[in-house]
N, C-alpha and C positions, 0 to 999 in steps of 0.2 A: 149304533156302536161304530160301524164302520165310517158312518159320514164324521164321527168324532176321531177316529182315527186318523183320517186322510186329512183333517185341518190340522192336527194336532203332530205328524210327522215333519212338516216342515219346519216347523218351530223346533224341536227337539233338533232336527240337524244344523240350523244355523246356531243354536249355543252349544253344540258340537262342535262345529268348524269355530266358532270364537274362542273355545275354551282350548283348540290345538295350538291356536295362532299367538295365545297369552302366554308371555312369559312370567313366573313367579319367582319373588324374590323376596326378602325377610325386612323390606324398608317400609312399611307403612302401604296403604292402599291409595294407587294414581293410577291415571291412563293418559298416555300419551299417544297421537297418532304418529306411525313409521309405517308409510307405504301402504295405510289401509288397515293396518293391524294395531291392535290396542294391544298394549303393554300394562297388564294389572299386576300391581305389588300388593302382597299380602305380609301383615305381622300374623305370626303364630302366636296365640296367646291363650292364657289359662284362667277361666274365670275363678276368682277366689272370693271368699267370704264379703260382704260390703255391709254397711251399718251407716253410721253417722260419723261426718269427718269435719274436723276445724282448723283453724291454722294458728300459725305460729304470728305473734306480733312483732312488731319491728322492733320492740325495744329489747328483743335477744341477737340483733344484729351483730355480728363479731363474734358472739360467745362460741364456745368449743362444738361442736356435736358428737355424739356417741363413736362416730368414724374417725375421728380424729381434724376435721376440715371444719372452717369456722362457716357459721350460718349466715347467709345473704340471701334476705327475703326477698331480690329481685330474679334470684334462679330458681327453677322448677324443679324442688326437691320436697323430700316428705321424711317423716317418721313413723315409722312401723314395728310395732312389738317385735315380730320375729321374721320377717323377709331380712334375705342376707344383703350388705351394704351394697351397693351397687347395684341391685336390681330395677327394672324398669317397670313401671305400674300404670296403665292406663284407669285414670280415677275420671269417673263419670257422674255427674249431678244427674240424678233421678227427675227431678222436678224440669228440667229443660233440655236433657239430652245432651248438653255441651260436655265437652272430654279435653283431658289434657294428659302428656304423658309425664311422670315424675319420675326422679332418680331417688333411690331411699338411702338416706345418708347419715339419720339418728334414730334413737330410739323413742318410743312412747306410740302414742299418747297416755298418758296418765289418766285422764281424766275418765271416768265410769261412763261408758256406753259407747265409748268414741271407738272407731278401728283405726283410723289415720290422720294424721296431723300434717297439713301441705303449707308450702311458705305462701307468702301474700301473692306473689306473682301468679301460682297455681289457682288459688283463690281467687283472684281477678279472673282467669281465663274460663272457669267455670261458673262464674256468677255467684259466688257465696260469700264476697269480701264484705258486702254490707250486711247480712243476716249472721255472719261468725259462723255458722255450721249449716249442713245440706246432707240429706241422705243421699248415699253412692255408691254404685257398684264397684268392684276392685277387678282388674284384670293383669295377672303376671306376663308381662312380655318374653318371649323366646329370643335370648339373642343370636 
């Protein structure tokens, strides 16, 4: 046991020192070298109920969304039944691990069993544009 503790102690000290040198902000996760110290940026997020996602077809381009803005399939936006307009949500495709951050600007989906509708651009980002649907995890990002 003493040998194990002796081996573990330097590792803990290294991790602790790196944590003290890290700068934490709210804008994603990244590392950049500055004088040998890493800067770590962390988004705060709250996991919310996931399920099946689908995406808006391009035929809806230009129509007004529930928030009043015009739908643009090229933007990273989504429809959710209850999240406030302007909320940012990380949508992660559980099949491949790809994720995208979308902004809620519409209400829906109205299809049974779906939890979110994403724009075509967002669907491409997470690899669901061919199948049309995907099982996803959702995480609400704190601004």
